VOMISE-873349 format. One record per residue: residue in three letters; x, y, z of N, C-alpha, C, CB in turn. Coordinates in nm, 2 decimals. Glycine has a CB too. Layout:
BEGIN
{r->Ala, n_east->X, n_north->Y, n_up->Z, ca_east->X, ca_north->Y, ca_up->Z, c_east->X, c_north->Y, c_up->Z, cb_east->X, cb_north->Y, cb_up->Z}
...
END
This chain:
BEGIN
{r->Unk, n_east->-6.41, n_north->-14.53, n_up->6.49, ca_east->-6.41, ca_north->-14.62, ca_up->6.60, c_east->-6.48, c_north->-14.55, c_up->6.72, cb_east->-6.26, cb_north->-14.65, cb_up->6.64}
{r->Unk, n_east->-6.46, n_north->-14.43, n_up->6.74, ca_east->-6.53, ca_north->-14.36, ca_up->6.85, c_east->-6.68, c_north->-14.36, c_up->6.83, cb_east->-6.48, cb_north->-14.21, cb_up->6.87}
{r->Unk, n_east->-6.72, n_north->-14.33, n_up->6.71, ca_east->-6.87, ca_north->-14.33, ca_up->6.68, c_east->-6.93, c_north->-14.47, c_up->6.70, cb_east->-6.89, cb_north->-14.28, cb_up->6.54}
{r->Unk, n_east->-6.85, n_north->-14.57, n_up->6.66, ca_east->-6.90, ca_north->-14.71, ca_up->6.68, c_east->-6.92, c_north->-14.74, c_up->6.82, cb_east->-6.80, cb_north->-14.81, cb_up->6.61}
{r->Unk, n_east->-6.82, n_north->-14.70, n_up->6.91, ca_east->-6.83, ca_north->-14.72, ca_up->7.05, c_east->-6.96, c_north->-14.65, c_up->7.11, cb_east->-6.71, cb_north->-14.67, cb_up->7.12}
{r->Unk, n_east->-6.98, n_north->-14.53, n_up->7.06, ca_east->-7.10, ca_north->-14.45, ca_up->7.11, c_east->-7.23, c_north->-14.52, c_up->7.07, cb_east->-7.10, cb_north->-14.31, cb_up->7.05}
{r->Unk, n_east->-7.24, n_north->-14.56, n_up->6.95, ca_east->-7.36, ca_north->-14.62, ca_up->6.90, c_east->-7.38, c_north->-14.76, c_up->6.97, cb_east->-7.36, cb_north->-14.65, cb_up->6.75}
{r->Unk, n_east->-7.28, n_north->-14.83, n_up->6.99, ca_east->-7.30, ca_north->-14.97, ca_up->7.05, c_east->-7.34, c_north->-14.97, c_up->7.19, cb_east->-7.17, cb_north->-15.05, cb_up->7.03}
{r->Unk, n_east->-7.32, n_north->-14.85, n_up->7.26, ca_east->-7.37, ca_north->-14.85, ca_up->7.40, c_east->-7.51, c_north->-14.80, c_up->7.41, cb_east->-7.28, cb_north->-14.75, cb_up->7.48}
{r->Unk, n_east->-7.57, n_north->-14.76, n_up->7.30, ca_east->-7.71, ca_north->-14.71, ca_up->7.29, c_east->-7.81, c_north->-14.83, c_up->7.30, cb_east->-7.74, cb_north->-14.63, cb_up->7.17}
{r->Unk, n_east->-7.93, n_north->-14.81, n_up->7.36, ca_east->-8.03, ca_north->-14.91, ca_up->7.36, c_east->-8.06, c_north->-14.96, c_up->7.22, cb_east->-8.16, cb_north->-14.86, cb_up->7.43}
{r->Unk, n_east->-8.08, n_north->-15.09, n_up->7.20, ca_east->-8.11, ca_north->-15.14, ca_up->7.07, c_east->-8.00, c_north->-15.17, c_up->6.98, cb_east->-8.20, cb_north->-15.05, cb_up->7.00}
{r->Unk, n_east->-7.88, n_north->-15.15, n_up->7.02, ca_east->-7.76, ca_north->-15.17, ca_up->6.94, c_east->-7.66, c_north->-15.27, c_up->7.02, cb_east->-7.68, cb_north->-15.04, cb_up->6.91}
{r->Unk, n_east->-7.59, n_north->-15.35, n_up->6.94, ca_east->-7.49, ca_north->-15.43, ca_up->7.00, c_east->-7.37, c_north->-15.45, c_up->6.90, cb_east->-7.55, cb_north->-15.57, cb_up->7.03}
{r->Unk, n_east->-7.25, n_north->-15.43, n_up->6.95, ca_east->-7.14, ca_north->-15.45, ca_up->6.86, c_east->-7.07, c_north->-15.58, c_up->6.89, cb_east->-7.04, cb_north->-15.33, cb_up->6.89}
{r->Unk, n_east->-7.06, n_north->-15.67, n_up->6.79, ca_east->-7.00, ca_north->-15.80, ca_up->6.81, c_east->-6.85, c_north->-15.80, c_up->6.81, cb_east->-7.05, cb_north->-15.89, cb_up->6.71}
{r->Unk, n_east->-6.79, n_north->-15.70, n_up->6.76, ca_east->-6.64, ca_north->-15.69, ca_up->6.75, c_east->-6.59, c_north->-15.81, c_up->6.69, cb_east->-6.58, cb_north->-15.66, cb_up->6.89}
{r->Unk, n_east->-6.64, n_north->-15.86, n_up->6.58, ca_east->-6.61, ca_north->-15.99, ca_up->6.52, c_east->-6.47, c_north->-16.01, c_up->6.48, cb_east->-6.70, cb_north->-16.02, cb_up->6.41}
{r->Unk, n_east->-6.40, n_north->-15.90, n_up->6.45, ca_east->-6.26, ca_north->-15.91, ca_up->6.41, c_east->-6.16, c_north->-15.93, c_up->6.52, cb_east->-6.22, cb_north->-15.79, cb_up->6.32}
{r->Unk, n_east->-6.21, n_north->-15.89, n_up->6.64, ca_east->-6.13, ca_north->-15.91, ca_up->6.76, c_east->-6.18, c_north->-16.01, c_up->6.86, cb_east->-6.11, cb_north->-15.77, cb_up->6.83}
{r->Unk, n_east->-6.30, n_north->-16.06, n_up->6.83, ca_east->-6.37, ca_north->-16.16, ca_up->6.92, c_east->-6.35, c_north->-16.30, c_up->6.88, cb_east->-6.52, cb_north->-16.12, cb_up->6.93}
{r->Unk, n_east->-6.26, n_north->-16.37, n_up->6.94, ca_east->-6.23, ca_north->-16.51, ca_up->6.90, c_east->-6.36, c_north->-16.60, c_up->6.92, cb_east->-6.11, cb_north->-16.57, cb_up->6.98}
{r->Unk, n_east->-6.44, n_north->-16.56, n_up->7.01, ca_east->-6.56, ca_north->-16.64, ca_up->7.04, c_east->-6.65, c_north->-16.65, c_up->6.92, cb_east->-6.64, cb_north->-16.58, cb_up->7.15}
{r->Unk, n_east->-6.65, n_north->-16.55, n_up->6.83, ca_east->-6.73, ca_north->-16.56, ca_up->6.71, c_east->-6.69, c_north->-16.68, c_up->6.62, cb_east->-6.72, cb_north->-16.43, cb_up->6.63}
{r->Unk, n_east->-6.56, n_north->-16.70, n_up->6.61, ca_east->-6.50, ca_north->-16.81, ca_up->6.53, c_east->-6.53, c_north->-16.94, c_up->6.59, cb_east->-6.36, cb_north->-16.79, cb_up->6.50}
{r->Unk, n_east->-6.52, n_north->-16.95, n_up->6.73, ca_east->-6.55, ca_north->-17.07, ca_up->6.80, c_east->-6.70, c_north->-17.11, c_up->6.77, cb_east->-6.53, cb_north->-17.06, cb_up->6.95}
{r->Unk, n_east->-6.79, n_north->-17.02, n_up->6.77, ca_east->-6.93, ca_north->-17.05, ca_up->6.74, c_east->-6.95, c_north->-17.09, c_up->6.59, cb_east->-7.01, cb_north->-16.92, cb_up->6.76}
{r->Unk, n_east->-6.88, n_north->-17.03, n_up->6.50, ca_east->-6.88, ca_north->-17.07, ca_up->6.36, c_east->-6.83, c_north->-17.21, c_up->6.34, cb_east->-6.81, cb_north->-16.97, cb_up->6.27}
{r->Unk, n_east->-6.72, n_north->-17.24, n_up->6.41, ca_east->-6.66, ca_north->-17.37, ca_up->6.40, c_east->-6.76, c_north->-17.48, c_up->6.45, cb_east->-6.53, cb_north->-17.38, cb_up->6.48}
{r->Unk, n_east->-6.83, n_north->-17.45, n_up->6.56, ca_east->-6.93, ca_north->-17.54, ca_up->6.62, c_east->-7.04, c_north->-17.56, c_up->6.51, cb_east->-6.99, cb_north->-17.48, cb_up->6.75}
{r->Unk, n_east->-7.08, n_north->-17.46, n_up->6.44, ca_east->-7.18, ca_north->-17.48, ca_up->6.34, c_east->-7.13, c_north->-17.57, c_up->6.23, cb_east->-7.22, cb_north->-17.35, cb_up->6.28}
{r->Unk, n_east->-7.00, n_north->-17.56, n_up->6.19, ca_east->-6.94, ca_north->-17.65, ca_up->6.09, c_east->-6.94, c_north->-17.79, c_up->6.14, cb_east->-6.80, cb_north->-17.60, cb_up->6.06}
{r->Unk, n_east->-6.90, n_north->-17.81, n_up->6.27, ca_east->-6.90, ca_north->-17.94, ca_up->6.32, c_east->-7.04, c_north->-18.00, c_up->6.33, cb_east->-6.84, cb_north->-17.94, cb_up->6.46}
{r->Unk, n_east->-7.14, n_north->-17.92, n_up->6.36, ca_east->-7.28, ca_north->-17.97, ca_up->6.36, c_east->-7.32, c_north->-18.01, c_up->6.22, cb_east->-7.37, cb_north->-17.86, cb_up->6.41}
{r->Unk, n_east->-7.28, n_north->-17.94, n_up->6.12, ca_east->-7.32, ca_north->-17.97, ca_up->5.98, c_east->-7.25, c_north->-18.11, c_up->5.94, cb_east->-7.27, cb_north->-17.87, cb_up->5.88}
{r->Unk, n_east->-7.13, n_north->-18.13, n_up->5.98, ca_east->-7.06, ca_north->-18.25, ca_up->5.95, c_east->-7.13, c_north->-18.37, c_up->6.03, cb_east->-6.91, cb_north->-18.25, cb_up->6.00}
{r->Unk, n_east->-7.17, n_north->-18.34, n_up->6.15, ca_east->-7.23, ca_north->-18.45, ca_up->6.23, c_east->-7.37, c_north->-18.49, c_up->6.17, cb_east->-7.25, cb_north->-18.40, cb_up->6.38}
{r->Unk, n_east->-7.44, n_north->-18.39, n_up->6.13, ca_east->-7.58, ca_north->-18.42, ca_up->6.08, c_east->-7.58, c_north->-18.46, c_up->5.93, cb_east->-7.66, cb_north->-18.29, cb_up->6.09}
{r->Unk, n_east->-7.48, n_north->-18.43, n_up->5.86, ca_east->-7.47, ca_north->-18.46, ca_up->5.72, c_east->-7.33, c_north->-18.51, c_up->5.69, cb_east->-7.50, cb_north->-18.34, cb_up->5.62}
{r->Unk, n_east->-7.29, n_north->-18.63, n_up->5.74, ca_east->-7.15, ca_north->-18.68, ca_up->5.73, c_east->-7.10, c_north->-18.70, c_up->5.58, cb_east->-7.13, cb_north->-18.80, cb_up->5.80}
{r->Unk, n_east->-7.19, n_north->-18.72, n_up->5.49, ca_east->-7.15, ca_north->-18.75, ca_up->5.35, c_east->-7.19, c_north->-18.63, c_up->5.26, cb_east->-7.22, cb_north->-18.87, cb_up->5.30}
{r->Unk, n_east->-7.19, n_north->-18.51, n_up->5.32, ca_east->-7.23, ca_north->-18.39, ca_up->5.25, c_east->-7.14, c_north->-18.36, c_up->5.14, cb_east->-7.23, cb_north->-18.27, cb_up->5.35}
{r->Unk, n_east->-7.19, n_north->-18.34, n_up->5.02, ca_east->-7.11, ca_north->-18.31, ca_up->4.90, c_east->-7.09, c_north->-18.16, c_up->4.87, cb_east->-7.18, cb_north->-18.37, cb_up->4.78}
{r->Unk, n_east->-7.18, n_north->-18.08, n_up->4.93, ca_east->-7.17, ca_north->-17.93, ca_up->4.90, c_east->-7.23, c_north->-17.85, c_up->5.01, cb_east->-7.25, cb_north->-17.90, cb_up->4.77}
{r->Unk, n_east->-7.19, n_north->-17.73, n_up->5.02, ca_east->-7.24, ca_north->-17.63, ca_up->5.11, c_east->-7.25, c_north->-17.50, c_up->5.04, cb_east->-7.14, cb_north->-17.62, cb_up->5.24}
{r->Unk, n_east->-7.36, n_north->-17.43, n_up->5.06, ca_east->-7.38, ca_north->-17.30, ca_up->5.00, c_east->-7.42, c_north->-17.21, c_up->5.12, cb_east->-7.49, cb_north->-17.30, cb_up->4.89}
{r->Unk, n_east->-7.35, n_north->-17.09, n_up->5.13, ca_east->-7.39, ca_north->-17.00, ca_up->5.23, c_east->-7.39, c_north->-16.86, c_up->5.18, cb_east->-7.28, cb_north->-17.01, cb_up->5.34}
{r->Unk, n_east->-7.48, n_north->-16.78, n_up->5.23, ca_east->-7.49, ca_north->-16.64, ca_up->5.20, c_east->-7.38, c_north->-16.56, c_up->5.27, cb_east->-7.63, cb_north->-16.58, cb_up->5.23}
{r->Unk, n_east->-7.32, n_north->-16.47, n_up->5.20, ca_east->-7.21, ca_north->-16.39, ca_up->5.27, c_east->-7.25, c_north->-16.25, c_up->5.30, cb_east->-7.09, cb_north->-16.39, cb_up->5.18}
{r->Unk, n_east->-7.20, n_north->-16.21, n_up->5.41, ca_east->-7.21, ca_north->-16.07, ca_up->5.46, c_east->-7.07, c_north->-16.03, c_up->5.48, cb_east->-7.30, cb_north->-16.05, cb_up->5.59}
{r->Unk, n_east->-7.02, n_north->-16.06, n_up->5.60, ca_east->-6.87, ca_north->-16.04, ca_up->5.62, c_east->-6.79, c_north->-16.17, c_up->5.59, cb_east->-6.85, cb_north->-16.00, cb_up->5.77}
{r->Unk, n_east->-6.86, n_north->-16.27, n_up->5.56, ca_east->-6.81, ca_north->-16.41, ca_up->5.52, c_east->-6.75, c_north->-16.49, c_up->5.64, cb_east->-6.71, cb_north->-16.39, cb_up->5.42}
{r->Unk, n_east->-6.76, n_north->-16.44, n_up->5.76, ca_east->-6.70, ca_north->-16.52, ca_up->5.87, c_east->-6.76, c_north->-16.65, c_up->5.89, cb_east->-6.72, cb_north->-16.44, cb_up->6.00}
{r->Unk, n_east->-6.89, n_north->-16.66, n_up->5.89, ca_east->-6.96, ca_north->-16.79, ca_up->5.91, c_east->-6.93, c_north->-16.89, c_up->5.80, cb_east->-7.11, cb_north->-16.77, cb_up->5.92}
{r->Unk, n_east->-6.94, n_north->-16.84, n_up->5.68, ca_east->-6.92, ca_north->-16.93, ca_up->5.56, c_east->-6.77, c_north->-16.98, c_up->5.56, cb_east->-6.95, cb_north->-16.86, cb_up->5.43}
{r->Unk, n_east->-6.68, n_north->-16.89, n_up->5.59, ca_east->-6.54, ca_north->-16.93, ca_up->5.58, c_east->-6.50, c_north->-17.03, c_up->5.69, cb_east->-6.45, cb_north->-16.81, cb_up->5.60}
{r->Unk, n_east->-6.56, n_north->-17.02, n_up->5.81, ca_east->-6.52, ca_north->-17.11, ca_up->5.91, c_east->-6.59, c_north->-17.25, c_up->5.89, cb_east->-6.56, cb_north->-17.05, cb_up->6.05}
{r->Unk, n_east->-6.72, n_north->-17.24, n_up->5.85, ca_east->-6.79, ca_north->-17.37, ca_up->5.82, c_east->-6.72, c_north->-17.44, c_up->5.70, cb_east->-6.94, cb_north->-17.34, cb_up->5.78}
{r->Unk, n_east->-6.68, n_north->-17.36, n_up->5.60, ca_east->-6.60, ca_north->-17.42, ca_up->5.49, c_east->-6.47, c_north->-17.49, c_up->5.54, cb_east->-6.57, cb_north->-17.32, cb_up->5.38}
{r->Unk, n_east->-6.40, n_north->-17.42, n_up->5.63, ca_east->-6.28, ca_north->-17.48, ca_up->5.68, c_east->-6.30, c_north->-17.61, c_up->5.74, cb_east->-6.21, cb_north->-17.38, cb_up->5.78}
{r->Unk, n_east->-6.40, n_north->-17.62, n_up->5.83, ca_east->-6.44, ca_north->-17.75, ca_up->5.90, c_east->-6.48, c_north->-17.85, c_up->5.80, cb_east->-6.55, cb_north->-17.72, cb_up->6.00}
{r->Unk, n_east->-6.56, n_north->-17.82, n_up->5.70, ca_east->-6.61, ca_north->-17.92, ca_up->5.60, c_east->-6.50, c_north->-17.97, c_up->5.52, cb_east->-6.72, cb_north->-17.86, cb_up->5.52}
{r->Unk, n_east->-6.41, n_north->-17.88, n_up->5.47, ca_east->-6.30, ca_north->-17.92, ca_up->5.39, c_east->-6.20, c_north->-18.00, c_up->5.47, cb_east->-6.23, cb_north->-17.79, cb_up->5.33}
{r->Unk, n_east->-6.18, n_north->-17.98, n_up->5.59, ca_east->-6.09, ca_north->-18.06, ca_up->5.68, c_east->-6.14, c_north->-18.20, c_up->5.69, cb_east->-6.08, cb_north->-18.00, cb_up->5.82}
{r->Unk, n_east->-6.27, n_north->-18.22, n_up->5.69, ca_east->-6.33, ca_north->-18.36, ca_up->5.70, c_east->-6.35, c_north->-18.42, c_up->5.56, cb_east->-6.47, cb_north->-18.35, cb_up->5.77}
{r->Unk, n_east->-6.38, n_north->-18.35, n_up->5.46, ca_east->-6.40, ca_north->-18.40, ca_up->5.33, c_east->-6.35, c_north->-18.30, c_up->5.23, cb_east->-6.55, cb_north->-18.44, cb_up->5.30}
{r->Unk, n_east->-6.23, n_north->-18.30, n_up->5.19, ca_east->-6.17, ca_north->-18.20, ca_up->5.10, c_east->-6.24, c_north->-18.18, c_up->4.97, cb_east->-6.02, cb_north->-18.24, cb_up->5.07}
{r->Unk, n_east->-6.31, n_north->-18.28, n_up->4.92, ca_east->-6.38, ca_north->-18.27, ca_up->4.80, c_east->-6.52, c_north->-18.20, c_up->4.81, cb_east->-6.41, cb_north->-18.41, cb_up->4.74}
{r->Unk, n_east->-6.56, n_north->-18.16, n_up->4.93, ca_east->-6.68, ca_north->-18.08, ca_up->4.95, c_east->-6.68, c_north->-17.95, c_up->4.86, cb_east->-6.70, cb_north->-18.05, cb_up->5.10}
{r->Unk, n_east->-6.78, n_north->-17.93, n_up->4.79, ca_east->-6.80, ca_north->-17.81, ca_up->4.70, c_east->-6.85, c_north->-17.70, c_up->4.79, cb_east->-6.89, cb_north->-17.84, cb_up->4.58}
{r->Unk, n_east->-6.78, n_north->-17.59, n_up->4.79, ca_east->-6.83, ca_north->-17.48, ca_up->4.87, c_east->-6.87, c_north->-17.37, c_up->4.77, cb_east->-6.72, cb_north->-17.42, cb_up->4.97}
{r->Unk, n_east->-6.99, n_north->-17.32, n_up->4.79, ca_east->-7.04, ca_north->-17.21, ca_up->4.70, c_east->-7.10, c_north->-17.10, c_up->4.79, cb_east->-7.15, cb_north->-17.26, cb_up->4.60}
{r->Unk, n_east->-7.08, n_north->-16.97, n_up->4.75, ca_east->-7.13, ca_north->-16.86, ca_up->4.82, c_east->-7.22, c_north->-16.78, c_up->4.74, cb_east->-7.01, cb_north->-16.77, cb_up->4.87}
{r->Unk, n_east->-7.31, n_north->-16.71, n_up->4.81, ca_east->-7.41, ca_north->-16.63, ca_up->4.75, c_east->-7.40, c_north->-16.49, c_up->4.80, cb_east->-7.56, cb_north->-16.68, cb_up->4.77}
{r->Unk, n_east->-7.38, n_north->-16.39, n_up->4.72, ca_east->-7.37, ca_north->-16.25, ca_up->4.77, c_east->-7.47, c_north->-16.16, c_up->4.71, cb_east->-7.22, cb_north->-16.20, cb_up->4.73}
{r->Unk, n_east->-7.50, n_north->-16.05, n_up->4.77, ca_east->-7.60, ca_north->-15.95, ca_up->4.72, c_east->-7.56, c_north->-15.90, c_up->4.58, cb_east->-7.63, cb_north->-15.84, cb_up->4.82}
{r->Unk, n_east->-7.65, n_north->-15.89, n_up->4.49, ca_east->-7.62, ca_north->-15.83, ca_up->4.36, c_east->-7.58, c_north->-15.68, c_up->4.37, cb_east->-7.74, cb_north->-15.85, cb_up->4.26}
{r->Unk, n_east->-7.63, n_north->-15.62, n_up->4.48, ca_east->-7.60, ca_north->-15.48, ca_up->4.50, c_east->-7.45, c_north->-15.45, c_up->4.54, cb_east->-7.69, cb_north->-15.42, cb_up->4.60}
{r->Unk, n_east->-7.38, n_north->-15.56, n_up->4.58, ca_east->-7.24, ca_north->-15.55, ca_up->4.62, c_east->-7.17, c_north->-15.67, c_up->4.58, cb_east->-7.23, cb_north->-15.53, cb_up->4.78}
{r->Unk, n_east->-7.14, n_north->-15.69, n_up->4.45, ca_east->-7.08, ca_north->-15.81, ca_up->4.39, c_east->-6.93, c_north->-15.81, c_up->4.41, cb_east->-7.12, cb_north->-15.83, cb_up->4.25}
{r->Unk, n_east->-6.88, n_north->-15.80, n_up->4.53, ca_east->-6.74, ca_north->-15.79, ca_up->4.56, c_east->-6.67, c_north->-15.92, c_up->4.51, cb_east->-6.71, cb_north->-15.77, cb_up->4.70}
{r->Unk, n_east->-6.72, n_north->-16.03, n_up->4.54, ca_east->-6.66, ca_north->-16.16, ca_up->4.51, c_east->-6.67, c_north->-16.19, c_up->4.36, cb_east->-6.72, cb_north->-16.27, cb_up->4.59}
{r->Unk, n_east->-6.79, n_north->-16.18, n_up->4.30, ca_east->-6.81, ca_north->-16.22, ca_up->4.16, c_east->-6.77, c_north->-16.12, c_up->4.06, cb_east->-6.96, cb_north->-16.24, cb_up->4.14}
{r->Unk, n_east->-6.77, n_north->-15.99, n_up->4.10, ca_east->-6.73, ca_north->-15.88, ca_up->4.00, c_east->-6.62, c_north->-15.79, c_up->4.05, cb_east->-6.85, cb_north->-15.80, cb_up->3.97}
{r->Unk, n_east->-6.57, n_north->-15.81, n_up->4.17, ca_east->-6.46, ca_north->-15.73, ca_up->4.22, c_east->-6.50, c_north->-15.58, c_up->4.25, cb_east->-6.35, cb_north->-15.73, cb_up->4.12}
{r->Unk, n_east->-6.62, n_north->-15.55, n_up->4.27, ca_east->-6.66, ca_north->-15.42, ca_up->4.31, c_east->-6.76, c_north->-15.42, c_up->4.42, cb_east->-6.73, cb_north->-15.34, cb_up->4.19}
{r->Unk, n_east->-6.75, n_north->-15.32, n_up->4.51, ca_east->-6.84, ca_north->-15.33, ca_up->4.63, c_east->-6.96, c_north->-15.23, c_up->4.61, cb_east->-6.76, cb_north->-15.29, cb_up->4.75}
{r->Unk, n_east->-7.06, n_north->-15.26, n_up->4.69, ca_east->-7.18, ca_north->-15.17, ca_up->4.68, c_east->-7.17, c_north->-15.08, c_up->4.80, cb_east->-7.31, cb_north->-15.25, cb_up->4.69}
{r->Unk, n_east->-7.29, n_north->-15.04, n_up->4.85, ca_east->-7.30, ca_north->-14.94, ca_up->4.96, c_east->-7.33, c_north->-15.00, c_up->5.10, cb_east->-7.40, cb_north->-14.84, cb_up->4.92}
{r->Unk, n_east->-7.30, n_north->-15.13, n_up->5.12, ca_east->-7.34, ca_north->-15.19, ca_up->5.25, c_east->-7.25, c_north->-15.14, c_up->5.36, cb_east->-7.34, cb_north->-15.33, cb_up->5.23}
{r->Unk, n_east->-7.13, n_north->-15.10, n_up->5.34, ca_east->-7.03, ca_north->-15.06, ca_up->5.44, c_east->-7.00, c_north->-15.16, c_up->5.55, cb_east->-7.09, cb_north->-14.93, cb_up->5.51}
{r->Unk, n_east->-6.99, n_north->-15.28, n_up->5.51, ca_east->-6.96, ca_north->-15.39, ca_up->5.60, c_east->-6.82, c_north->-15.45, c_up->5.56, cb_east->-7.07, cb_north->-15.50, cb_up->5.60}
{r->Unk, n_east->-6.73, n_north->-15.45, n_up->5.66, ca_east->-6.60, ca_north->-15.51, ca_up->5.64, c_east->-6.61, c_north->-15.67, c_up->5.63, cb_east->-6.50, cb_north->-15.48, cb_up->5.75}
{r->Unk, n_east->-6.53, n_north->-15.73, n_up->5.56, ca_east->-6.53, ca_north->-15.87, ca_up->5.54, c_east->-6.40, c_north->-15.94, c_up->5.57, cb_east->-6.58, cb_north->-15.91, cb_up->5.40}
{r->Unk, n_east->-6.41, n_north->-16.08, n_up->5.57, ca_east->-6.29, ca_north->-16.16, ca_up->5.59, c_east->-6.28, c_north->-16.27, c_up->5.49, cb_east->-6.28, cb_north->-16.21, cb_up->5.74}
{r->Unk, n_east->-6.31, n_north->-16.24, n_up->5.37, ca_east->-6.32, ca_north->-16.33, ca_up->5.26, c_east->-6.19, c_north->-16.41, c_up->5.24, cb_east->-6.36, cb_north->-16.26, cb_up->5.13}
{r->Unk, n_east->-6.19, n_north->-16.54, n_up->5.21, ca_east->-6.08, ca_north->-16.62, ca_up->5.18, c_east->-6.11, c_north->-16.70, c_up->5.06, cb_east->-6.04, cb_north->-16.72, cb_up->5.30}
{r->Unk, n_east->-6.04, n_north->-16.66, n_up->4.95, ca_east->-6.07, ca_north->-16.72, ca_up->4.82, c_east->-6.03, c_north->-16.87, c_up->4.81, cb_east->-5.99, cb_north->-16.65, cb_up->4.71}
{r->Unk, n_east->-5.96, n_north->-16.92, n_up->4.91, ca_east->-5.91, ca_north->-17.06, ca_up->4.90, c_east->-6.03, c_north->-17.16, c_up->4.92, cb_east->-5.81, cb_north->-17.09, cb_up->5.01}
{r->Unk, n_east->-6.14, n_north->-17.13, n_up->4.98, ca_east->-6.24, ca_north->-17.22, ca_up->5.01, c_east->-6.35, c_north->-17.24, c_up->4.91, cb_east->-6.30, cb_north->-17.19, cb_up->5.14}
{r->Unk, n_east->-6.42, n_north->-17.13, n_up->4.87, ca_east->-6.54, ca_north->-17.15, ca_up->4.77, c_east->-6.49, c_north->-17.20, c_up->4.64, cb_east->-6.61, cb_north->-17.02, cb_up->4.76}
{r->Unk, n_east->-6.57, n_north->-17.29, n_up->4.58, ca_east->-6.54, ca_north->-17.33, ca_up->4.44, c_east->-6.63, c_north->-17.25, c_up->4.34, cb_east->-6.57, cb_north->-17.48, cb_up->4.43}
{r->Unk, n_east->-6.73, n_north->-17.19, n_up->4.39, ca_east->-6.81, ca_north->-17.11, ca_up->4.30, c_east->-6.88, c_north->-17.00, c_up->4.38, cb_east->-6.92, cb_north->-17.20, cb_up->4.23}
{r->Unk, n_east->-6.93, n_north->-16.90, n_up->4.31, ca_east->-7.00, ca_north->-16.79, ca_up->4.38, c_east->-7.10, c_north->-16.73, c_up->4.28, cb_east->-6.90, cb_north->-16.68, cb_up->4.43}
{r->Unk, n_east->-7.20, n_north->-16.67, n_up->4.33, ca_east->-7.31, ca_north->-16.61, ca_up->4.25, c_east->-7.35, c_north->-16.48, c_up->4.33, cb_east->-7.43, cb_north->-16.71, cb_up->4.23}
{r->Unk, n_east->-7.41, n_north->-16.39, n_up->4.25, ca_east->-7.47, ca_north->-16.27, ca_up->4.31, c_east->-7.62, c_north->-16.29, c_up->4.29, cb_east->-7.42, cb_north->-16.14, cb_up->4.25}
{r->Unk, n_east->-7.70, n_north->-16.23, n_up->4.38, ca_east->-7.85, ca_north->-16.25, ca_up->4.37, c_east->-7.91, c_north->-16.12, c_up->4.41, cb_east->-7.89, cb_north->-16.36, cb_up->4.45}
{r->Unk, n_east->-8.03, n_north->-16.09, n_up->4.35, ca_east->-8.10, ca_north->-15.97, ca_up->4.38, c_east->-8.24, c_north->-16.02, c_up->4.43, cb_east->-8.12, cb_north->-15.88, cb_up->4.26}
{r->Unk, n_east->-8.30, n_north->-15.94, n_up->4.52, ca_east->-8.43, ca_north->-15.97, ca_up->4.57, c_east->-8.53, c_north->-15.92, c_up->4.47, cb_east->-8.46, cb_north->-15.91, cb_up->4.71}
{r->Unk, n_east->-8.64, n_north->-15.99, n_up->4.46, ca_east->-8.75, ca_north->-15.94, ca_up->4.38, c_east->-8.76, c_north->-15.98, c_up->4.24, cb_east->-8.75, cb_north->-15.80, cb_up->4.38}
END
């Protein structure tokens, strides 16, 4: 925590504090509402996951409007936490919620 605070005050770095910053979820919810507004009959949503915050909040909004919406997530093959239950070396905390996605895949670049 101390090291994170030191790094985040350096030029070129910014700490979002996403686990304590409610504004992050407000922004994600807004994105979900925009998807619903632009695609009201949307059948599916696929999002790439890092910490999964964006995908989980967009999924929550979409499922609230259309419970039958299929949610699928894509994760890096180097860290198949969701698809294989093992993590890689990315060192990023997540907020995954298994209740939303109906499917998941891992993918590698190249």
